[in-house]
C-alpha positions in Angstrom: -48.3 -49.4 -89.3 -48.3 -46.5 -87.0 -44.8 -45.5 -87.7 -45.2 -45.8 -90.9 -48.7 -43.6 -91.5 -46.1 -40.9 -89.0 -43.9 -40.8 -91.4 -46.3 -40.3 -94.5 -48.5 -37.7 -92.5 -44.7 -35.8 -91.7 -44.0 -35.9 -95.7 -47.3 -34.7 -96.9 -47.5 -32.4 -93.9 -44.3 -30.8 -94.7 -44.8 -30.6 -98.4 -48.2 -29.3 -98.0 -47.3 -27.1 -96.2 -45.0 -25.3 -98.5 -47.7 -25.5 -100.7 -50.1 -23.7 -98.6 -47.2 -20.6 -97.6 -46.8 -20.3 -101.0 -50.4 -19.9 -101.9 -51.2 -17.7 -98.9 -48.5 -15.4 -100.2 -50.3 -15.7 -104.0 -53.4 -14.3 -102.4 -51.5 -11.5 -100.3 -50.0 -10.4 -103.7 -53.3 -10.4 -105.2 -55.1 -8.7 -102.1 -52.6 -5.6 -102.3 -52.6 -5.4 -106.3 -56.6 -5.8 -106.7 -58.4 -5.3 -103.4 -62.0 -6.7 -104.3 -62.3 -4.3 -107.5 -63.4 -5.7 -111.0 -60.2 -8.0 -111.5 -60.1 -10.5 -109.0 -63.9 -10.0 -108.2 -64.5 -11.4 -112.1 -61.4 -13.8 -111.9 -63.6 -15.5 -109.2 -66.4 -16.3 -111.7 -64.1 -17.0 -114.5 -62.3 -19.7 -112.5 -65.2 -21.2 -110.6 -65.7 -23.9 -113.7 -62.0 -24.8 -114.5 -61.1 -24.3 -110.3 -63.9 -26.4 -109.5 -62.8 -29.0 -112.7 -58.7 -28.5 -111.1 -59.9 -29.1 -107.4 -62.4 -31.8 -108.2 -60.2 -33.6 -110.7 -56.3 -32.6 -110.3 -56.8 -32.3 -106.2 -55.3 -34.4 -103.7 -57.9 -37.0 -102.2 -60.0 -35.5 -105.4 -62.4 -38.3 -107.1 -59.5 -38.8 -109.4 -56.6 -39.2 -107.4 -58.5 -41.4 -104.7 -59.8 -43.7 -107.4 -56.1 -44.1 -108.8 -54.8 -45.1 -104.9 -57.6 -47.2 -104.3 -57.1 -49.8 -107.4 -53.6 -48.7 -108.2 -52.4 -49.9 -104.6 -53.8 -53.1 -104.7 -51.8 -54.1 -108.5 -48.5 -54.5 -109.7 -46.3 -51.9 -110.8 -47.0 -53.2 -114.8 -50.4 -53.5 -114.6 -50.6 -50.2 -112.8 -48.5 -48.7 -116.1 -51.2 -50.3 -119.0 -54.4 -48.8 -116.8 -53.2 -45.1 -116.0 -52.3 -44.7 -119.8 -55.6 -46.2 -120.4 -57.5 -44.0 -118.2 -55.6 -41.0 -119.5 -56.6 -41.9 -122.7 -60.2 -41.7 -122.4 -60.0 -38.9 -119.9 -58.0 -36.8 -122.1 -60.1 -37.2 -125.0 -63.4 -36.3 -122.9 -62.0 -33.4 -121.0 -60.4 -32.1 -124.5 -64.4 -31.6 -125.3 -64.9 -30.1 -121.9 -61.8 -27.5 -122.9 -63.9 -27.1 -126.0 -67.3 -26.2 -124.3 -65.7 -23.7 -122.2 -63.6 -21.5 -125.0 -67.1 -21.9 -127.1 -69.7 -20.9 -124.6 -67.9 -18.8 -122.2 -70.1 -15.9 -122.6 -73.5 -17.7 -121.5 -71.7 -19.7 -118.8 -70.3 -16.8 -116.6 -74.4 -15.6 -117.0 -75.2 -18.7 -115.5 -73.0 -18.8 -113.0 -73.3 -14.8 -111.9 -76.5 -13.3 -113.3 -76.1 -10.2 -111.1 -72.6 -9.2 -112.9 -72.5 -6.1 -114.2 -71.3 -5.7 -117.9 -67.6 -4.6 -116.9 -67.4 -7.8 -114.6 -69.2 -10.3 -116.6 -66.9 -9.2 -120.2 -64.0 -9.5 -118.0 -65.0 -12.9 -116.5 -65.5 -14.0 -120.5 -62.5 -13.3 -121.3 -60.7 -14.4 -118.3 -62.8 -17.8 -118.7 -61.5 -17.9 -122.1 -58.0 -18.2 -121.2 -58.4 -20.9 -118.4 -60.5 -23.3 -120.4 -57.5 -25.7 -120.8 -57.3 -26.1 -117.6 -60.4 -28.5 -117.9 -57.6 -31.0 -119.4 -54.5 -30.8 -117.3 -57.0 -31.3 -114.1 -57.4 -34.8 -115.3 -54.2 -35.8 -116.0 -53.2 -33.9 -112.9 -54.9 -36.1 -110.3 -55.0 -39.4 -112.0 -50.8 -39.3 -112.0 -50.6 -38.0 -108.5 -53.0 -40.7 -107.8 -50.6 -43.1 -109.7 -47.8 -41.8 -107.9 -49.4 -42.1 -104.3 -50.3 -45.6 -105.0 -46.1 -46.0 -105.6 -45.7 -44.2 -102.8 -44.3 -41.2 -103.4 -46.3 -38.6 -101.7 -43.5 -35.4 -102.0 -44.3 -34.4 -105.5 -48.5 -35.1 -105.4 -48.2 -32.6 -102.0 -45.7 -30.0 -103.3 -46.4 -29.4 -106.5 -49.4 -26.6 -106.4 -47.0 -25.0 -105.3 -46.0 -24.3 -109.0 -49.2 -22.8 -109.4 -48.5 -20.1 -106.4 -45.1 -19.4 -108.1 -46.7 -18.9 -111.8 -49.9 -16.3 -110.3 -46.8 -14.5 -108.2 -44.7 -14.4 -111.0 -47.4 -12.9 -113.4 -48.3 -10.5 -111.2 -44.7 -9.1 -110.3 -44.5 -8.5 -114.2 -47.0 -6.6 -114.3 -46.3 -4.9 -111.6 -43.1 -4.3 -113.5 -44.8 -3.0 -116.5 -47.4 -0.7 -114.7 -46.1 -0.1 -111.0 -48.8 1.5 -108.8 -51.0 2.2 -111.8 -51.8 -1.7 -111.3 -54.4 -1.3 -108.9 -56.2 1.4 -111.5 -60.2 0.1 -113.0 -58.1 1.2 -116.2 -55.3 -2.0 -115.4 -58.9 -4.3 -114.5 -58.9 -5.9 -117.8 -54.8 -6.5 -118.2 -54.8 -7.3 -115.0 -57.6 -9.7 -115.4 -56.3 -11.7 -118.2 -52.7 -11.9 -116.5 -54.2 -13.5 -113.6 -55.9 -16.0 -116.2 -53.0 -16.5 -118.0 -50.9 -17.2 -114.9 -53.1 -19.7 -113.6 -53.4 -22.0 -116.6 -49.3 -22.0 -116.6 -50.0 -23.1 -113.4 -52.1 -26.0 -114.2 -49.8 -26.8 -117.0 -46.3 -26.9 -114.8 -47.8 -29.4 -112.2 -49.1 -32.1 -115.3 -45.1 -31.5 -116.5 -43.8 -32.5 -112.9 -45.0 -35.3 -112.7 -43.8 -36.9 -115.6 -40.5 -37.6 -114.9 -41.5 -39.3 -111.9 -44.0 -41.6 -113.4 -41.1 -42.8 -115.3 -38.9 -43.3 -113.0 -41.6 -45.1 -111.2 -42.2 -47.4 -114.9 -45.7 -45.8 -114.7 -45.8 -43.1 -117.8 -46.0 -45.0 -121.0 -46.1 -42.1 -123.9 -48.6 -43.5 -125.7 -53.0 -43.7 -126.4 -54.2 -46.9 -125.1 -57.7 -47.5 -125.4 -58.4 -50.8 -123.2 -61.5 -49.7 -121.5 -62.0 -53.4 -120.9 -59.1 -53.9 -118.7 -60.6 -55.5 -115.5 -58.2 -52.4 -113.8 -59.8 -50.1 -115.8 -63.1 -50.6 -115.6 -62.3 -50.9 -111.5 -61.5 -47.8 -111.9 -64.0 -46.0 -114.2 -66.5 -47.6 -111.5 -64.9 -46.2 -108.5 -64.5 -42.6 -110.5 -68.2 -42.2 -112.2 -70.1 -41.9 -108.6 -67.1 -40.4 -107.0 -66.9 -37.6 -109.5 -70.6 -37.2 -109.5 -70.7 -37.1 -105.7 -68.0 -34.5 -105.3 -68.9 -32.2 -108.5 -72.4 -31.9 -106.5 -70.5 -30.5 -103.7 -68.8 -28.2 -105.8 -72.3 -26.9 -107.7 -72.7 -25.7 -104.2 -69.6 -23.4 -104.6 -72.6 -22.4 -108.0 -74.9 -21.6 -106.1 -73.4 -19.7 -103.8 -72.1 -17.6 -106.2 -75.7 -17.0 -108.1 -76.4 -15.4 -104.8 -73.4 -13.7 -104.6 -73.7 -11.9 -107.7 -75.9 -9.1 -106.7 -73.7 -8.1 -103.7 -70.6 -6.4 -104.7 -66.9 -7.8 -103.7 -68.8 -10.5 -102.2 -67.0 -12.9 -104.9 -63.5 -11.6 -104.4 -64.2 -11.7 -100.3 -65.0 -15.2 -100.4 -61.8 -16.2 -102.2 -59.9 -14.2 -99.7 -61.4 -16.0 -96.7 -61.8 -19.1 -98.1 -57.9 -19.5 -98.6 -57.0 -18.1 -94.9 -59.6 -21.5 -94.2 -57.8 -23.7 -96.9 -54.6 -22.9 -95.6 -54.8 -25.1 -92.3 -57.7 -27.2 -93.3 -55.7 -28.4 -96.7 -52.3 -28.8 -94.8 -54.3 -31.1 -92.3 -56.2 -33.2 -94.6 -53.4 -34.0 -96.8 -51.8 -35.0 -93.5 -54.4 -36.9 -92.2 -56.6 -38.3 -95.4 -53.2 -39.1 -97.8 -51.9 -41.7 -95.8 -55.5 -42.9 -94.1 -57.2 -43.5 -97.6 -54.6 -46.7 -98.7 -55.0 -48.2 -95.4 -59.0 -47.8 -95.5 -58.8 -49.6 -98.8 -56.8 -52.3 -97.3 -59.0 -53.3 -94.8 -62.2 -54.0 -96.3 -62.4 -57.7 -95.7 -64.8 -58.8 -93.1 -62.1 -59.9 -90.4 -60.3 -56.9 -90.8 -63.7 -55.2 -89.7 -62.4 -54.0 -85.9 -59.5 -52.7 -87.2 -61.4 -50.8 -90.2 -63.7 -49.5 -87.5 -61.0 -48.1 -84.9 -59.3 -46.5 -88.0 -62.4 -44.6 -89.1 -62.7 -43.6 -85.4 -59.4 -42.2 -85.5 -59.8 -40.5 -88.6 -62.9 -38.8 -87.4 -61.6 -37.5 -84.0 -57.5 -36.1 -85.0 -59.8 -34.3 -87.7 -62.0 -32.7 -85.1 -59.3 -32.7 -82.3 -57.6 -31.1 -85.1 -60.2 -28.6 -86.9 -61.8 -27.2 -83.7 -59.2 -25.4 -82.2 -58.5 -23.7 -85.4 -62.1 -22.8 -86.0 -62.2 -21.4 -83.0 -59.2 -19.0 -84.0 -60.8 -17.8 -86.8 -63.8 -16.8 -85.3 -62.1 -14.9 -82.2 -59.6 -13.7 -84.0 -61.3 -13.1 -87.4 -60.7 -9.0 -87.6 -56.5 -8.8 -86.5 -56.1 -12.3 -88.9 -57.6 -10.6 -91.7 -56.0 -7.3 -90.8 -52.4 -9.3 -90.6 -52.7 -11.1 -93.8 -54.9 -8.4 -96.1 -55.0 -5.3 -95.2 -52.6 -3.3 -97.7 -52.3 -1.9 -100.8 -55.8 -2.5 -102.8 -57.2 -4.1 -100.1 -58.4 -1.5 -97.6 -60.7 -1.7 -94.0 -64.2 -2.1 -95.7 -62.3 -5.1 -97.1 -61.3 -6.5 -94.6 -64.6 -6.0 -92.3 -66.4 -8.0 -95.2 -63.5 -10.8 -95.3 -63.7 -10.9 -91.4 -67.7 -11.8 -91.4 -67.3 -14.6 -93.7 -64.0 -16.3 -92.2 -66.1 -16.3 -88.9 -68.6 -18.2 -90.7 -66.1 -20.5 -92.3 -64.4 -20.9 -88.8 -67.5 -22.2 -88.1 -67.5 -25.0 -90.0 -64.1 -26.6 -90.7 -65.0 -30.0 -88.0 -68.0 -30.6 -90.1 -65.7 -30.0 -93.4 -63.3 -32.2 -92.8 -65.2 -34.9 -91.1 -67.1 -35.6 -94.3 -64.2 -36.0 -96.4 -63.1 -38.9 -94.0 -66.1 -40.7 -94.3 -66.6 -40.0 -98.3 -63.2 -41.6 -98.1 -64.5 -44.4 -96.1 -66.7 -44.8 -98.8 -64.6 -45.4 -101.5 -62.5 -47.4 -100.2 -65.6 -49.9 -99.8 -66.1 -49.7 -103.3 -69.8 -46.9 -102.8 -69.8 -44.1 -104.4 -73.4 -44.2 -104.5 -74.3 -43.3 -101.3 -71.9 -40.3 -101.1 -73.4 -39.0 -104.1 -77.3 -39.3 -103.3 -76.6 -37.1 -100.1 -74.6 -34.8 -102.4 -77.4 -34.8 -104.3 -79.6 -33.9 -101.3 -77.0 -31.1 -100.1 -77.8 -29.2 -103.6 -81.2 -28.4 -102.5 -80.6 -28.0 -99.1 -78.2 -25.1 -99.6 -80.2 -23.3 -102.2 -82.8 -23.3 -99.4 -80.9 -22.3 -96.9 -79.3 -19.6 -99.4 -82.3 -18.1 -99.9 -83.5 -18.2 -96.4 -80.1 -16.6 -94.7 -79.3 -13.8 -97.8 -82.7 -13.7 -99.4 -82.4 -13.5 -103.8 -84.3 -14.9 -107.2 -87.0 -17.3 -106.5 -88.7 -19.6 -108.6 -92.1 -17.9 -110.3 -91.2 -15.4 -108.1 -92.0 -16.9 -105.0 -91.4 -15.2 -101.9 -89.6 -16.9 -98.6 -88.4 -14.8 -95.8 -85.0 -14.1 -95.7 -83.2 -13.3 -92.8 -80.7 -11.2 -94.9 -77.2 -11.7 -93.1 -75.5 -11.2 -96.6 -72.5 -13.0 -97.5 -71.5 -14.5 -94.9 -74.9 -16.1 -94.8 -74.1 -18.1 -98.1 -71.5 -19.6 -95.6 -73.4 -20.7 -92.9 -75.5 -22.2 -95.4 -72.9 -24.3 -96.6 -71.9 -25.5 -93.2 -75.5 -26.5 -92.3 -75.7 -28.6 -95.6 -71.8 -30.0 -94.1 -73.5 -30.8 -91.0 -76.5 -32.6 -92.6 -74.0 -34.4 -94.6 -71.8 -35.5 -92.3 -74.7 -37.3 -89.9 -76.5 -39.1 -92.9 -73.2 -40.4 -94.0 -72.0 -41.3 -90.5 -75.7 -43.2 -89.8 -75.3 -44.9 -93.0 -71.6 -46.1 -92.9 -73.2 -47.4 -89.4 -75.7 -49.0 -91.0 -73.4 -50.9 -93.7 -70.5 -51.7 -91.2 -73.5 -53.0 -88.8 -73.2 -50.8 -85.9 -70.5 -48.0 -84.9 -69.9 -46.4 -81.2 -71.6 -43.5 -82.0 -72.4 -42.5 -78.3 -68.8 -42.2 -77.3 -67.8 -40.7 -80.2 -70.4 -38.1 -80.0 -69.3 -37.8 -76.3 -65.7 -37.1 -76.9 -67.2 -34.4 -79.8 -69.4 -32.3 -77.5 -66.1 -32.8 -74.8 -63.6 -31.5 -77.4 -66.5 -29.0 -78.7 -66.9 -27.2 -74.7 -63.0 -27.0 -75.2 -62.7 -24.9 -78.6 -65.4 -22.5 -77.1 -64.0 -21.6 -74.1 -60.5 -21.2 -76.0 -62.1 -19.3 -78.7 -63.9 -16.6 -76.0 -60.5 -16.3 -74.6 -58.7 -15.6 -77.4 -61.7 -12.9 -78.4 -61.5 -11.5 -74.9 -57.9 -11.1 -74.8 -57.7 -9.5 -77.8 -60.4 -6.9 -77.7 -59.3 -6.3 -74.0 -56.4 -5.5 -74.2 -54.1 -2.3 -75.7 -51.9 -3.7 -78.5 -49.7 -2.1 -80.4 -50.5 -0.4 -83.7 -49.0 -1.6 -87.3 -47.5 -4.9 -88.3 -45.6 -5.4 -84.8 -48.7 -5.6 -83.0 -50.7 -7.4 -85.2 -48.0 -10.4 -85.0 -48.1 -9.9 -81.2 -51.8 -9.8 -80.5 -52.1 -12.6 -83.4 -49.7 -14.7 -82.0 -50.4 -14.0 -78.1 -54.1 -14.9 -78.3 -53.6 -18.0 -80.5 -51.1 -19.3 -78.6 -54.0 -19.0 -75.8 -56.5 -20.3 -77.1 -54.4 -23.2 -78.2 -53.1 -23.8 -74.6 -56.4 -23.6 -73.3 -57.9 -26.0 -75.6 -54.8 -28.7 -75.5 -55.4 -28.1 -71.4 -58.8 -29.1 -71.4 -59.0 -31.4 -74.0 -56.2 -33.5 -72.2 -57.5 -33.1 -69.3 -61.2 -34.6 -70.2 -59.0 -37.9 -71.8 -59.9 -38.2 -75.4 -57.2 -40.1 -76.9 -56.9 -38.7 -80.2 -56.5 -34.7 -78.9 -53.2 -36.4 -76.7 -52.1 -38.0 -79.7 -52.1 -34.7 -81.3 -50.4 -33.1 -78.1 -47.9 -35.7 -78.6 -47.2 -35.0 -82.2 -47.0 -31.4 -81.1 -44.4 -32.0 -78.6 -41.7 -34.6 -80.6 -41.6 -31.7 -83.6 -40.9 -29.1 -80.6 -38.3 -31.5 -79.6 
């Protein structure tokens, strides 16, 4: 079992790494072409709804994907094909309606998401949303198909498929540059650039759906016909897991809407959030997929009372591996935020002002990385237990908390003119609000899971977490001190040297301290690194 999990994690990790590298290159191309100007700022508001659906419904470890894995992994292939065809038919019909809604109601939807946008950004966002509306349909089909493939032990293709979206966007901007040249950065080109961004994003989603069809056919899982059978036991089980899970994950994404609502009055904040989030999602998505994709079927197969000790051990493994991997990365992002942003983005239209904005956001994101991934592990355990309601209830509460924290940390419009004291932290306050919500949600889910399973060894888990947090703090301070205490060379070679040396020092210090502290998962991570180097 352990060897199989390591093999799956290696496959998923390699595929996800390719996708994340392509995503990073895509973001660098966007930054050089548009900076934090109108085209990309408006795109972030237009993308929030179709992108929300693509992440929610089509994402690896999303509710559609998780529901298909948890149900089909326990059924024969022929039955799985019938379930997939039925779910595709039901979901496709519903999402065609959502697509039409996005097309017809684009203007009021942008008003809702970004009430503080100026007329130029508002009109451009409406146009971009209409171009991206078809992503709603393809998002659901992508998530269902890739969930079915994972249930059939096909892991490479689902993890590498986001690369196609990045390639489509890079190609679209390349064609635009070929046509306009340096004029692509001018405000006059914002409309054309915005449309190219939106159209190429939609093309990427279509390609992700097309690439899965041959693999599904090869596994005997794809049927090119409509099947209306919602009474089938497998279909009903998928819907029972999918419904609450979608609502729960959707509630988390609504926090993005809340953040953009407050960000709409801060020029460039939405674009800055997009750039910083990509830098966080690159390592986070890589590690998340490598951990959660192989663990989710394991959780689903350990739900019997006799398997409870093994389930608890796997929960500990998922949580502590998440924390042990995220804490040092978060420390690096906080300690080296400025040099990292300068290295990745600062060129073309992305100037020093944009770099300062994104660096502040990146520091805030880095603080929340452990809680973000640990929450995902706990949510997947509840899904495996057939309980989507508990994560949903905590997600509902998180929305209200996020709005309150946004008011307190950033300020902004309040109901009936109510004035609340605000710290006015600007755009980073939006990220810190989300971090606080994730921490509270994580603790609540852990307490609920302990009650559900008749108790968990929370004290030793908490002790090991605090030990790892202390090691990460020392590592982050060391990286920060070295980055500022040495006269590094200027230019790209200097930034590469600065980031490489300082990040390497931080990771080495964390690994040494965590290993000396005797945390088993930290030693496991170190052994995996050593094996890969060998």
